N, C-alpha and C positions, 0 to 999 in steps of 0.2 A: 407928371407922377411915372415913372418906372412898375409896367407890368412886365409881369411873365404869362407867356401865352399858354401854360402847368396852371392846370387848377383843378378843382373837387369840388361837389357842392351836391346836398342830399336836403329837401324840403317837404314834411307831410304836414295832412290837414287832414279833418273827419268833416262831411258834410252828408246831410241827409244820409245816415247808413253807410255812409260811401267815405274809404280812406281813398284821401290822394298820394302821389307819392313821386316825387320829380328827381329824379338822378342826373348829377348831371357831369362827363369827364371828359377836359379837354390836355391837348399835349399840342405841340409845335405843328406849325405848319406856314404855310407859304403864303396862303390865303384862307379864306374860311370855307373848312371841309364841314357839313354839317351832318349829321347822321339823329331822326327823330324816328324814335318807335314809339307809338300811343293806339289803343283800340281802335278797332274799326271803326266806334259811332264815335271815334272822335275826329276821323277825319276831315270832317269837311272843315274843322278850324282851326287846322295846319299849318296853314298858309300864317295867319296870324302868330301861330306859336314860331315858325323860324323868323317873321321877321319880328320879333320880340329878342332872340335870339343872336341875332346875330348885329344887330340897335346895339348889343349890352354887352357880347361878345370883341364881334369885327374879327379878328382872326382867330386860327389855331384848328386845329383836328377836332372838333364836338361832337361827342356823344350825348344826347339826349332817351332819358328810358322817362314815360311816365306811364303808370296803372295803374287803377283802380280798380280795388279792392271789394269786397262785400265786409263791411261789418255784423250784421245779421244776419247771418245765412239760414238761419229757422222763415224766416221771411222769404225769400228770393229760393231757396233752391228744394224741388215736391220732386217726391218717387212717384211717379206714377203706376199707382196697384192696379188698375183697369190691367195696363200692358205688363205687367208682372205676371200677375193673375193669367193672360192669355201666355204666356212663356209656359207657364208652369203645367199648362191641360196641357201642349204640345208634347211638351217633352213626355210627360207621363203619357200619351198613347202614345209616341216614338215608341214608349219604351215597352207596352203592350206585346204596340203591332211588330217590332223584331225580334220577342221573348229576354227584352235586357233591364236587368234591373237596375228599379232608377238609382242616381247616387245618392249617397249617405247622407252630404251636404248639400244638399239642394240649394242653398240660400245663397251659400257661394256659387254655383253657376249661374243663377238668375242675375245676382247685380254686377256680372257682367255683361251683361246683354246691351245691345246697344239701344235707344232709347225711352230707358225706364226712366228717365231725371229729364222734368220742365224746368227748361234756360230760360228766363224771359229774355226776349230780348229789349234791352235800353236803346231807352230816349233822353239823350242829360238835354233839359232846355239851357238856353241863355244863362241864366244863374247860377247852374254849374259848371260850365262853361267856361264861367270867371271866377271861376274857383279854383279852376286848373290851371287858369292866365295867372292867378292871385300865387298859388302853388309855383309854378313856377317863376317869376321875376323873386320870389324867395332865398328861390336854387341858387340862382344867376346872382344874386345880391353874394350870399355863399360863396361864388367859387371866382366873382371877381375881388372881393376878400384876398379870397388863396392866393390871387394872383399878384395881388400887392403886395402881398407879402413872400412872397415866392421872388417880384421885384425889387424889394427890397434890401434881400438880401445880392441879387445878382449886384446894386448899388455897394454896399458895401465889400464885397467884393475888390472891384473898381480900385474904390476907395485902401484898399487890401494893399494894392499893386502901388499905387503912390506910394504910401506909409513906406512899403521897404524900398524905393524907387530912393527917399529922400534920406531918410536912414543906413545906406548903403553909400550913397554920395557923403552924405555930409561924415560916415567914418573915413571913405578917404580923405577927406580933406583931412581929419585931423592929421592923418598918419604921416603927410605930405609936406615935407617944412615949406614948400614953394605953393601946396593946396590946386598943382597942377598933377594929372593922373591920362592913363593912357583914356581914351574915348571904346578905343573898339574891346579892352583889356572890361573894363566898366561892361559893357554891353552883354557881352558874353559870363561873367559875373551876374546880371541881375537876369539873364535868361538864366542860367543856371541855379537862384535860386524861387524865384517862380515859378519852373517843372517843379523843384523841389515842394512846392510848399501849393503848389495844384491842388484841389478837394474835387472834378470835374466827376475822377473816376470814383469819387467814396458816395459822391453825391446818386452818382448814377447806381453804382449796385444799393447802396441804401435804400432808393428808392422802389428797385427790383424785388428784394428783402421786403419792403410793404404793400406790396402788389400780391408775392407770392405767399403772407400769413393771409394777405384777405381771402383768396382766393381757396385756401386749405382751409377756412374756417367752417369752411361745408362739410367737410370729410368727417369721415365717422370717426371716430377717437384717432381725434386729432392733436392732441395737448401734449405729445408727445415730440413730434413733429413743428408744432406752436413752439413749440417753450428752447429746440435750435435755432431756429428763424429767430426769434428773439437773441439767443447768441448772436451772431451776425451780425444785426442792426447794432446790437452794443458794440461791438468791433469795432465796426465802420465807424459809428457817433463819436466813439472816443479817439481817434485817429483822423475825423473832423476839426476836433479840438484840439489835437497837438499840433497840427497843424494851420487851424485857422488863424494867433497872430492879429489877431481882428476885436475887439474889446466885443460890439453887436455879434457879428455870428456868436464869440464865446458865450454871450446870453442863452440864444438861439439850443445851442449844444446843452450849455445844464440842462434848459428848459423842455432838451427830446430825453436828455437821461431819466430826469423826471418822469418823463409818459411813458418809459417806458419799463422802469421799477413797477408801474402802473399796473403796465399787463402783463409782468413776466409775473406780478402777484395773484390774477386773473388767470390765469394760464395753470397757474400750479390747483388751483382748480377743476382743469375740466381733463375730461380722460380721456 
């Protein structure tokens, strides 16, 4: 089965008031180029995680980000009132000694002082690490499915080239009385049509637009920008459809157009 080296997957699970998120991105590379970002408290399990990733993905530039967040902050983060009180007393003492009026908004000053938040040191047990590994496996499965889908597209392109070649050969044979034709001329014509119908540039630009769209989602008041990017995505998808000349690729184009319409509807509601 043909697999592309390009893929993306994200998986999440909640366990003991902790949300585990694993995001995996893969691109082309001659070998396995693996980067793993994870909390320091999970460093002891990094080798096992790397082995899982390598066994599943094998090749490509792979970026994996594992994050752990608390679902109930009230149970994990506390303000140390004694430290806040000590800061307040020192500020007041200094204000009197220097004959400086205390700030009107004392709270805003106190809550910027270091050391007032008690952040517990996490110790993850074997059960929790197993849950992280399980979430990682889920993300890797999603990436693998993405790679298979991309690989099928590559396969369609290969078959598309063969169909074009057969079509040109058939047409030439029908147009000549002897069924013979200049093979050099045939190769030149074939190269011309394959270049004319090549969709590599459109795919690259569409991927760039998609990446830019994702990056722009974090911007303030990004609605108008996202709308412009969606328009550019639509242009590339339309060009892919007009140049595809292969039924399976055209089916994918129809699905992309459907998803893009959903995106445009959502973008209309963004400031």
